[in-house]
N, C-alpha and C positions, 0 to 999 in steps of 0.2 A: 648619840650612837644608837642605831636601830636595834631591834630585838634579834636574838639568835634562837635556834631551835635544837632541842635534844634529839637523840636517835629516834625516840617515839613521837617526836614532833610536839613536845610541850614547848610553849612559847616562853623564852627566857628574856625577861625585860631588862634592858640595859640600865645602868645606874642613871637616875635622873630622868628616865624616859616615861612616857605615858602618864604624866601628871594629871590627876583627876579621872583617868580611865583605867589605871592599872588594875583596879578591882574587877572590872569586867573581864579583862584578860585572865586574871587569876581564877575567877569563877569558871570560865570556859576550860582552863587547864584542868581544874579539879573535877568539875561536873561532866565534862565531855572526855577530854584526852585521858586523864588518869583513870576515870571510871571504865572507859573502854578497855584500857590495858589490863585492869585488875579483874573485872567481871563482865566486860562487854561481849556481845555475840553478834556476828555479822554473817549474812547469807552470801555465799559465793556461787554464782550461777554459771554452769557450764553449758555450752552449745556446740558439742562435737568438736572441741578443740581445747588446747591448753589455756590456762588462765594465769596472768601475771598481776600480782598486787604490788602497788608502789606507795611510798609515803612522800608527801610534799610538805613544804614549810607552811603549815597551818595547823592550829590546834582545833580546827573544826573536825567533825566526825570523819573517820577514814577506816575502811574495812581492814586494812593490813595491821592496824593498831590493836584490834580486838583480841581478847584472849581466846575466844571460841570462834572457830570458822566452821560454819554449817554449809557443806557442799550440797548443792541441789542441781536440778536440770538434767540434760541429756549429754552423757559423755561420748557415746558412740565408740567405745573402746577405752583402754587404759589411757589416762591423761596425767599431766603434771600441773601442780599448783605451785607457782614460783613466787616466793615471798622475799621481802627486802633482806639484804645480807647484814642484819644486826642481831645482837644477842636478845633472844626473846622466847618465851614459852608460847606454845599454841596447843589448844585442845581442838583436834580436828575431828569433826563428825562427818563421815562419808555417807550421805544419803543417796548416792548415785548407784547405778547398776554395775559399774566397773571400778577397779582399783584406781586410786589417785595417789600419786607420789608427791609428797610435800618436800620441796627443795628450794635452795636459792640458786642463783645463776651459775655457781661454780661447783656445787656439791652433787652427790648422787642421791641424797634424800632418803626418806622413809616412805614405803608404800603402805597406804591405809586401805585394807580390803573393803569391798562394797558392803555397806550396811554396818560397818564397825566404826568405833571412835578410838582415837589414840592421843596420848599426851606426848608431844615431841618438843625438842629444844633446838632452836636455831643458834649455833655458836658463832655465827658471822661468816663461817666458811662452809659449813654443811649443816643439814638438819638431821639430828640423831634422836634415838630413844631418850626420853626424859627420865625413865626409870629402868634400870638394868639389874636391880637387886632388891629383894625384900627379906627381912629377917624372919617374918612370919606372914602367913596368908590364910584367911578363912573365906571359903567360897560358899555361897548359898546353895549351889548344886554342884555335883561332881563334874570335874573338868572332862570333857569328851576326849576319846582316844584321838580323834582327828585334830584336837588342839594340843596334843602332847600329854594328856592325862590318862586315867584308867577308866573313866566313865562309871566308877563304882565307889561306894562309901564303905565297903568291907572287902577283905582280902579275897573271899570266894568270888564275888561279883567282878572284882578287878581282874583276877586270873582268867575268868571266863571271857571277859571283854577283850583281853589281850591274847586270847587263844592259848592259854596256859593251864587249862582246866586239868587237874590231877585225875588220872584214870581215863581221860579222853584225849587230851593233847600231849600230856607228858606222863611218864611212867611214875606211878606211886612208889613210895618207899618199899624196898624189898631187900631182905637179907642177902639174897644172891647178888644183887647189884653192889651191895657193900663189899661182899667177898671179891667180886670181880674188880672193883675199884682198888682193892688193896694188893692186887697181884703185881709182882715186879714186871716192868716193861723191858726185860732183857731181850736183846736181839736173838731170834731163833726160838723163843719160847712159844708153846702152844697152850691154850686154855683147855683143860680136860676135867671132866667131872670124876670125882673119886667115890661117888656113892652118897656123900653127905654134904660136900661143898665143892667149890671150884679151886683147882690148883694149876700152877704153871709148870709145864714139863718141857724137856728138850732132849735131843739125842735118842739114845736107846730106850729111855724111859717112855717117851711119847710114841715111839714105834711099837713098843709092847702094848701100850694103851690103845693104839689104833689098830692093832692086830696085823701089823706089817711084818713079813718075814725077812729073810736075808736078801730077797730080790730088791728091797727098797734101798739097800746100801750099795748096789752095784753101780759102777760108772757107765757100763754098757750092758746091753742085753743081747745075747747071741743064741744060736741054736742049742748050745749046751745048757742054757738056763731055762729054756722054754719047755713046758710040759707036753707039748705036742697036740694039745686040743685046739681046734680051730676056734678063734674068738668070734662069738655071735655078732650079727649086725647090731642087735639091740645093745651090745656092750661096746660098740665102736669098731668092731671088726668087719670082716667080709663074709664070714660064714663058710669059707672054703680055704684050703691050703694051696690050691693050684687052679689055674685057668688055662684053657686051650689057647695056644698062641694065635694072636690076631683076631680073636673073637671080640665082639662089642659087649660091654657089660651094661645091663639095664637095672635100674632100681626096682626093688620088690618089697617095699615097706620094711618091716623088721625081719623078713625072711632073707635067705641067701640070694645073692644076685642072680638074675637071669642072664643068659648069654644069647647073642645072635651071631651065627657063623657067617663068614663072608659069602658062601654060596658060589654060584657060577661067576666066572670072570666077566666083568662089565656090569655086574649087579650094582644097584644103588640102595641106600638105606632109606626106606619110606615109612610114613606113618599111616596106619589105617584108622586113626582116630582114637585108638585105645593103646596100641603098643607100636613097636618098631620092628620091621621085617626087612630081610634081604630079598629084593625083587629085581627082575630084569626090567630095564627101561622100556617104555612104550615104543613100539616099532616106528611110530611117526616121529619120534624124537621131540615130541611136543608141538609139532606142526600138523595141521590137518592136511590130508591128502589133497593134491591139486594146488596147494599154496605155491605161488610163483615168487621167486626172489632173484636178485642180481648177485652174481659172484664174480670176483676179479681173478679168474683162472680159466684155463682152456677147457678142462673137463669138469663135468658136474660132480659134486661130492657124492659119497655113498648114500643111497636112499633117495637120490634126486635124478631127474632126467633132463638132459640139455634140450632146449627148444631150438629147432633148426629150420623153422619155416622161413621162406624167402622174405616175408613181410618184416621179420625181426632183423635179418642180416643187414649190416651197414646202416642201422638207424640210430637216432639219438633219443635220449630220454626227455620226456616233457612232464612236469608236475602239474596236476590238475586238482581242483576241489570238487569236481563233479564226477560224472561217469567216465571210467577209464576207456579210452578208445585208441585208434591208430589212424594214420593218414599220411599224405604226401607221396611223392613219386621219385624224387631225386635222392640217390644214396648219399650218405655223409661224405664218403671218399670222393665222389664226383664233385660235389659242391666244394669241398675243401681244396681240391686240386685246381679249380678254375682260376685263371689269372687275368681274364678280360671279361668285360660284359659283352652281350650279344650285339652284333652290328645293327645300327639304327639308321634308317633313311628318313630324313625330314621331308614332309610334304610341303607344297607351296604355302598352305594355310599355316604351317608351323614356323615358317621363316618370317621375320619381321618385314613389313612392307618397305621397299626402298627403290630409288631411281638412280640413274647415272646421267651426267651432263656431257655434252660434246659441242664443239664450235660449228657454226654454219657458215656457208660462203655467202658473199654479197649477192644480192638480187635473187636469193634462193626463193623459188616459188613465185617470182615476179613481184615480191613485196616491195623492192626498192623502186621498181618502175612505177608502182602505184603511189608510194609515199615521197618519192624524190630521192636524189642521189645523196643528199646530206641528212638523211633521217637519223634519229638517235636511238633506234630500237636496239636492245641487247643482241649480241652476236652469238648467244649460247642457246642450245635446245636440250630437252630431257628425253631419255629413252622411256619406254614403257616399263612399269614395275614387273619384276619377275624374280624367280628363285631357282636354285640348283636342285639336283636330284641325287647327289652323292650320299653315301652312308659313312658312319664312323663308329669307333669303339673306344672304351676307357679301360685302362689297366687297373688291376686291384691286387692286393696281397692278402691272402687268407691264412692258409697253413696253420689252422687252429690246433693247439696242442690237445691230445686226446689220450685216453686210457681205456682199453677194451674191457668190457664186461660181457658175461653170458647171462641168459635168462634160463633158469632151471625150475622145474615143477616138482613138488614133493610127491614121491611114489605113493 
């Protein structure tokens, strides 16, 4: 019966096998396989990819069997180190520049940060922390805040590192704080100083302490409750008890509001760069004198003069990107009403060249007498090429839809 192998690939010699050589196998098991599993260290080199370690049926040296796995090389980003799915401890030293997750093919594994070493345990299903609790721990140096410690070996340094320095980050002990902390948290209570300490008051007691009169208890405030004094702007009022109807109010700092009267009918509210005034609109209405525009109406609007020159009448509009001009001679109405093209007479040169055939009589021009009565010449002759001189027209339908506009110039 041949040898079998354990999970860590120690060679298990079958009964009666390897007579005379079993000692060599045993020495390899102890000196190589068992030694690697207990104290061995193997380099695992990364080259910008994940690395998978396997175990085969041999007790010869194998990286996956070693206790310590020393990760080296170039990771090119976070990588996985996939180990065989057997129960085994690993001391993983990550000498690479990125985190390496130690896992088997089915688990999520443990991420070993760059430059750190961790003791992990492969339970056959997943790789987990080998140590999750210590009854006591002594560190050579204080554990940094970034690692979950305080970074200090005394209370003052620890508080400073944690941003809890008394008198700087947190309030030092004070008798007033103790007094405040002891007050009842009853709904409606106010904290009021009584001259020596802090007390909780409510209702009429707190109104008296705050200097509030009967006005504080009213559900509504009306003219009968009011003193008649205008509330100043600085106190949230307007500084006035009345304003002229339809005036515009202008802010005036902490002083009473300024007002702008409507002024003449048609005025507009304008800014002079400092304040607002009621002024008449510019006579041009915002357009420079001489500005010409199209209007869809018969008469020009107020402030504009209708242009009535003959060149404009019965014309169409043309859009240009260069200098504005005019031209043409035929009015739009004349062009739009035309139903035929002008009569055209074709010259002989414009007519395609053509001829006409006609039969000839026997012995025409004495040809038969010359060639004999039974000659085989064709009996047809052609006329000379010519053309007619008549003219013709073509019908057309225009009747283009239009909408009349006028041109008016700004006065």
